[in-house]
N, C-alpha and C positions, 0 to 999 in steps of 0.2 A: 667205026667205033663211036659210041656216044661221048659227047663232050661233057666235061665236068665243069660246073659253074662254081666259082670261088670268090671269096672276099679276102682281102689283105687288111689286117688291122695294124697300123703303124706305118707311117710314111717317112721314117728315118732311114739311116744307112742300110740296115738289114732289110727293112721292108721294101726299099727300092730294089734291092737285088732280087728278092722273091717276086715282086710285082713284074719286073722286067722279064724274068724267066717264064713266068706264067703267061704274060702277054705274047711271048714268042712261041709258046708250046702249042703244037697242033691239036692236042687232046684236052686243052684247058680253055676256059673262057673266064677271064678276069672281069667279073661283073661290077664289083664294088671296091672302093678304097675308103678306109676309115682312119681318122686321126683326130686327136683333140685340137690340133692346130688345123683349122679349116683350110687355110691357105695352102699348107703343105699337102693336105689331102687332095685339094683341087688340082694342084700342079701335077702330082703323080698320076691322078686319074686322067688328066689331059694327055699325059705322055704315053699312057697305056690303053687308051680307048675305053676306060672304065668310067664309073660314076662315083663321085664323092658323096657319101651318105652317112647317117648316124649308125651306130651299132644296132640300135633297135630296128631300124629300117632293114638293114642287111639280114639280121637273124629272123625277121618276120617273113622274109621272102622264101617261099617254099622251093623256088628254083635253085637256091644256093645249096650246094652239096657239101661244101667244105670251107673251112676258114684257116688262114695262115695268120698266126699271132706273132707279130714282131714289134710289139709295143714294150714299154718299160716293164721290168720284172714285177713290180708291185701290182700291175694290172692283170697278170697272168691268171691267177686263181679265179677272180670274178668273171673274167672273160671265158675261161674254159668251162666254168659251171654254166654260164649263160649259153654257150655254144652247145654243150651236152644236152641241156634242157630243150634246146631247139632241134636236137637230132642232127647236128652238123659234125662231120669228122673234123678233127683238129690237128694241125701241125703247129707246135709252139717252139719258139726259140728258147735256148738254154739261158739260165736255169729255169725250171718250172717255178721255183720260188727260192727265196733265201733261207726259208725255214723248212725243216723236214716235214713237220706236221701239215703245213699248208701245201707243200708239194704232193704229199700223199693224198690230200683232199682232191687235188686235180685228178689223180689216178682213179680215185673212188668215183668221182663225178662221171668220168668217161665210161668206166666199167658199168656203173648202174644204168647209164643210158644206152649201152651197147654200141658206142661209137669209137672209131680208132682215135688214139692219142699218140702222136709222134713227137719226138723231141729232137731239136736241131743239132744233133751231134754229127755235123757234116763231114768230119774227118774220116768217118767210116766209109765214105763214098769216094775219097781220094783214090785214084787208080793204083798208085804205088802202095799205099797202106792196105788197100784191099788185096793186093798181090801178096803182101806179107801174111795176111790172114789166110789166104788160100793155100800158101805154102805150108803153113802150120796144119791146116785141116787135112791136107794131102799126106801129112806125115813125113815130108821130106826133111824137116829139121829135127825129127825125133821128138822127144819130150822137151817142152819149153823150160829153160832154166833161168835165163836172165833176159828181161826186156829193158832196153835203154831208150828213153824218150827225151829229146832235146826240143824245147819250145821257148823261143826268145822273140819278143816283139822288137821292132826297130826303134821305138821310142815310147815313153810312157804316155798314157792317156791324159786328158785334162784333169786337174785336181777335183773339179766338181764331179766328174765321173768316178774318180777314185773314192770319193766320200760316200757315194750311193751304190757302189758296185757290189758291196758285200765282202770285199776283200779279195786278194789275189787268188786264194784257193777256190772260192766259189765262182769267181768271174773268169779267170784265165786257166788255172790248173784243172778246172772241172772237165775241160776237153781231154786233157791228158789222162785224167783219172778214168774217164770212160774208155779211152784207148787201152789203158792198162788192163781193165777188166776184159775187154774184147779180145786182146791178144793173149793174155795169160790163160783165158778159158776157165778161170776159177775166181771166186770172190776172195780178195785180200782179207786176211785175218788180223794183220798188224800194220800200223802206219807210223812212220817216224818222219818228222819234218824239222828242218832248220832253215833259217832265213834272216834277212835284215833289209835295211834300206841303204843300198850302196849307190843307187842311181840319182835319187833326188831326196834330200832331207825333208822336203815338204810332204812327201808321201808318208814318211814316218810320222810327221806332225799330224797328218790326217788319220793316223791310226792303222796304217797298212804297211806292207813290205813290198819291195820291188824285185827281190832276188831270193830264190828258194831252191832247195833240194829236198826231194821227198823219196822215201823208200817204202815200198809196199811188199808184203810177203804173204804168200798163200799158205794153206795148211800143209802142203807137201814140200814146202821150202823154196819154191820158185820165187824169184825176186824181180821187182820192177823198180828202176831208178828213174826219176823225173828231174830234169833241170829246167828251171824257169828264170827268165830275166825280162824286165821291162825295157831293156836297152840292148841293141845289137848294131854294131857299126857297119856290118856287111849285109844288112837286109833282114828279111824275115826268116829266122833260122828254125826249120822244121825237119827234124831227122828222127828216124826210128831204126833201131837195130834189135833183132831177135836172135838170141843164141840158144841153140838146143843141143841135145845129146848127139845129134848126127850132123850138125852143121850150123851155118849162120846165114841170115838174110838181112839186107840193109836197104833202107830207102833214104836217099840223100836229098839235099835241097834241090828244088827246081830253080833253073836260071832262065833268062830270056832266050838263050840259044844254048846248044851243047858244044859250041866251038871252044877249043882250047888252043892258045897261041904259045908256041915254044920258041925261045930265043936263048941267047947267052945269059940272059938275066933269070932264066928259069921258065916255069910253066904258068901261064896266066889264064884264068877262067873269069867269067862274069860274076858279079855279086848275085846272091840269092834274090828272088823276086821281092819287091818292096814291102808288101803286106798281104793280109789274108784275102782281100778282094781279088788280087791277082793269083795268089798261090792256090786258092780253093775255088776258083770260078767254076771249074768243071764239077767239083764235088757238090756245089750248090745246085747245079742243074740236075745231077744224077739223083740227089735226095728228093727233089721235087718229082722226078719220074717215079720213084719208088712210092712216094706218098700217094700219087694218083692211082697206082696199082692197088694200094691198100684201100683207097676209097671205093674202088671197084670190087673189093673183096677178092683180089687176085694174089698170087704168091708175091711176097715182099720181104725185105730184110731190114725194116725200119728199127731204129732205136725207139723203144716205147717209153711209156710213163714210168714203169718200174726201173728202167735204165737211168732215167733222170733222177729218181729218188736215190738209187744206190750210189751214183756218182756224188750226189750231195752229201750222203752219209760219209763217204771217204773224205770229202772236203772238210766236213766238220771235224772228223778225226784228225786231219792234218792241222787244222787250226788249234785244236786242243793240245796236240803234241808240241806245236811251236810254243804255246803258252807255258807248258809244264816242263818241257825238255825231256819228256819220257815218251816211249813208244806207246801207242794207244790202240786198243781193240775197237773197231768201228761199232757203233750201235747196230742192233739187228734191224732188218727191214720191218717196218710197221705191219701189223696184221690186225684186222678188225675182229 
């Protein structure tokens, strides 16, 4: 099978995950690493047998088939436009942008160039969550009536990150909003959100919240409830339950082992895995597998640019609901 040559843009935490997975992948050749911090780019390139170069150099190389964008959100639009103009397939970390019109421009650029645009909604590739979707598709749960998503981080991010993240809904909840669409199998028509700063008053001072509950409802009445927090004492809390007319399916937290200890004091299990790097390590690998299939124009199940825009529309509706205290109808998907 022909090897696919790639470039990773962004040598931070997410970029390092993707670069390491590509460097180990038998069907990928990580050719280049790009970062505005030249030292970071050189270190990651050295670790992955790649070369640290400029964006211009990487995109001018006709051998490069695809680009993984893991840089800061404000760089996504110009980079996607540049990649599309150069004929490179694009995998971009979420969100495409913090503004819907700019996110839609990303989709338009890729569509006009005829190149794949994938969005890093990696939770779709978690084996447990994929099993939930498969059970729904097989009809074993009947019609979906309620989806319950719990997503709690172990601790809040640095305040500098909070200030530039776009807010809880666009930064953290956007993963859960994508999962809601994916599992409900229909577009939510109403959004209601409530929340506050219960973890750290400095987050409120920065103009954000750290605790939220969101309700989404589709046209047929099916409901998804999402619970978010920036603090969780027992690890990275990631659980989903789907209730349908014929039954229920549940995906619980992953733990380091499945051992449970019973004694006179009760039943003891290990805490949930510490954070997303551990919890979704397999999902990151599987989404890269799927992206490589898309680059080859083979059958794939990628979350695409439209999925990125639609999740952002729901995040904006949640932010509007939080501000007004009313349920909100999401804005329609943009059309040219």
